[in-house]
DRENFIKE-795216 format. One record per residue (C-alpha): z, y, x; residue number from 1. Coordinates in steps of 0.05 Angstrom, whole numbers, always signed. Layout:
REM DRENFIKE-795216
+--------+--------+--------+------+
|      z |      y |      x | resi |
+--------+--------+--------+------+
|      Z |      Y |      X |  NUM |
...
+--------+--------+--------+------+
REM end
This chain:
REM DRENFIKE-795216
+--------+--------+--------+------+
|      z |      y |      x | resi |
+--------+--------+--------+------+
|     +0 |     +0 |     +0 |    1 |
|    -17 |    +69 |    +25 |    2 |
|    +47 |   +108 |    +41 |    3 |
|    +10 |   +173 |    +55 |    4 |
|    +32 |   +230 |     +8 |    5 |
|    -21 |   +255 |    -40 |    6 |
|    -33 |   +329 |    -40 |    7 |
|    -47 |   +372 |   -101 |    8 |
|    -87 |   +436 |   -100 |    9 |
|    -41 |   +485 |   -135 |   10 |
|    -98 |   +532 |   -152 |   11 |
|   -135 |   +476 |   -188 |   12 |
|    -72 |   +459 |   -227 |   13 |
|    -61 |   +531 |   -248 |   14 |
|   -134 |   +540 |   -269 |   15 |
|   -130 |   +475 |   -309 |   16 |
|    -66 |   +498 |   -344 |   17 |
|    -98 |   +565 |   -361 |   18 |
|   -165 |   +538 |   -384 |   19 |
|   -144 |   +474 |   -417 |   20 |
|    -81 |   +492 |   -454 |   21 |
|    -68 |   +566 |   -459 |   22 |
|   -138 |   +582 |   -484 |   23 |
|   -136 |   +529 |   -538 |   24 |
|    -70 |   +548 |   -570 |   25 |
|    -76 |   +573 |   -641 |   26 |
|    -41 |   +639 |   -655 |   27 |
|    +34 |   +630 |   -667 |   28 |
|    +32 |   +559 |   -639 |   29 |
|    +79 |   +534 |   -585 |   30 |
|    +26 |   +486 |   -559 |   31 |
|    +38 |   +415 |   -535 |   32 |
|   +107 |   +388 |   -532 |   33 |
|   +136 |   +378 |   -462 |   34 |
|   +125 |   +303 |   -463 |   35 |
|    +52 |   +309 |   -484 |   36 |
|    +40 |   +363 |   -432 |   37 |
|    +71 |   +321 |   -376 |   38 |
|    +30 |   +261 |   -398 |   39 |
|    -33 |   +303 |   -394 |   40 |
|    -15 |   +328 |   -324 |   41 |
|     +1 |   +257 |   -302 |   42 |
|    -66 |   +232 |   -329 |   43 |
|   -105 |   +287 |   -293 |   44 |
|    -67 |   +275 |   -228 |   45 |
|    -86 |   +201 |   -233 |   46 |
|   -159 |   +221 |   -246 |   47 |
|   -160 |   +265 |   -184 |   48 |
|   -170 |   +330 |   -222 |   49 |
|   -123 |   +368 |   -176 |   50 |
|   -142 |   +334 |   -110 |   51 |
|   -155 |   +385 |    -55 |   52 |
|   -226 |   +393 |    -30 |   53 |
|   -237 |   +354 |    +34 |   54 |
|   -231 |   +393 |    +98 |   55 |
|   -296 |   +391 |   +137 |   56 |
|   -285 |   +359 |   +205 |   57 |
|   -324 |   +380 |   +266 |   58 |
|   -380 |   +333 |   +284 |   59 |
|   -376 |   +301 |   +352 |   60 |
|   -444 |   +286 |   +380 |   61 |
|   -440 |   +231 |   +431 |   62 |
|   -484 |   +230 |   +493 |   63 |
|   -518 |   +166 |   +514 |   64 |
|   -526 |   +146 |   +588 |   65 |
|   -595 |   +123 |   +607 |   66 |
|   -565 |    +75 |   +658 |   67 |
|   -511 |    +37 |   +620 |   68 |
|   -534 |    +55 |   +549 |   69 |
|   -462 |    +71 |   +529 |   70 |
|   -444 |   +133 |   +489 |   71 |
|   -387 |   +181 |   +502 |   72 |
|   -365 |   +249 |   +476 |   73 |
|   -386 |   +311 |   +516 |   74 |
|   -314 |   +324 |   +538 |   75 |
|   -311 |   +256 |   +573 |   76 |
|   -378 |   +270 |   +609 |   77 |
|   -352 |   +338 |   +631 |   78 |
|   -285 |   +311 |   +656 |   79 |
|   -320 |   +258 |   +698 |   80 |
|   -370 |   +309 |   +724 |   81 |
|   -315 |   +357 |   +745 |   82 |
|   -278 |   +302 |   +781 |   83 |
|   -341 |   +279 |   +817 |   84 |
|   -362 |   +349 |   +840 |   85 |
|   -296 |   +372 |   +868 |   86 |
|   -245 |   +376 |   +814 |   87 |
|   -218 |   +435 |   +776 |   88 |
|   -214 |   +478 |   +839 |   89 |
|   -290 |   +481 |   +837 |   90 |
|   -296 |   +490 |   +762 |   91 |
|   -332 |   +558 |   +767 |   92 |
|   -388 |   +526 |   +807 |   93 |
|   -398 |   +465 |   +763 |   94 |
|   -448 |   +466 |   +705 |   95 |
|   -419 |   +428 |   +645 |   96 |
|   -457 |   +388 |   +593 |   97 |
|   -470 |   +431 |   +532 |   98 |
|   -465 |   +497 |   +570 |   99 |
|   -517 |   +536 |   +610 |  100 |
|   -555 |   +473 |   +630 |  101 |
|   -619 |   +477 |   +670 |  102 |
|   -673 |   +427 |   +688 |  103 |
|   -643 |   +402 |   +753 |  104 |
|   -571 |   +396 |   +731 |  105 |
|   -538 |   +328 |   +736 |  106 |
|   -478 |   +299 |   +701 |  107 |
|   -434 |   +238 |   +712 |  108 |
|   -429 |   +183 |   +660 |  109 |
|   -356 |   +170 |   +643 |  110 |
|   -370 |    +96 |   +632 |  111 |
|   -412 |    +73 |   +692 |  112 |
|   -400 |   +133 |   +738 |  113 |
|   -474 |   +142 |   +753 |  114 |
|   -504 |   +211 |   +764 |  115 |
|   -554 |   +227 |   +709 |  116 |
|   -603 |   +284 |   +705 |  117 |
|   -596 |   +323 |   +640 |  118 |
|   -663 |   +300 |   +613 |  119 |
|   -639 |   +228 |   +619 |  120 |
|   -575 |   +240 |   +578 |  121 |
|   -592 |   +230 |   +505 |  122 |
|   -556 |   +266 |   +449 |  123 |
|   -544 |   +217 |   +392 |  124 |
|   -554 |   +252 |   +325 |  125 |
|   -502 |   +246 |   +270 |  126 |
|   -520 |   +199 |   +214 |  127 |
+--------+--------+--------+------+
REM end
């Protein structure tokens, strides 16, 4: 069983209350009784009416090594490249994958450790 708490979008709940119940009350009416109102809220919570909209996550495009054919995120390629070319002391002189790349730049595969020219490192599109 999933023990993760379910979140409710308070704005959606308030809009639902306003549109569904307050607008339909006849003049002089007190509306639904408390039990009926709570049952209606419970039913709508179960149906997902008040679920928050999903938060868009950043897409991570992996890079594929032409030598070992393995894919790794850009950060892993850059970390290995920095280590290979002198460490963080030399960071200002090292071109990183995804930055101001030029034709002759090379990068180090984090899986096999081989030096790869940029044109041989394939960006894998998101599906």
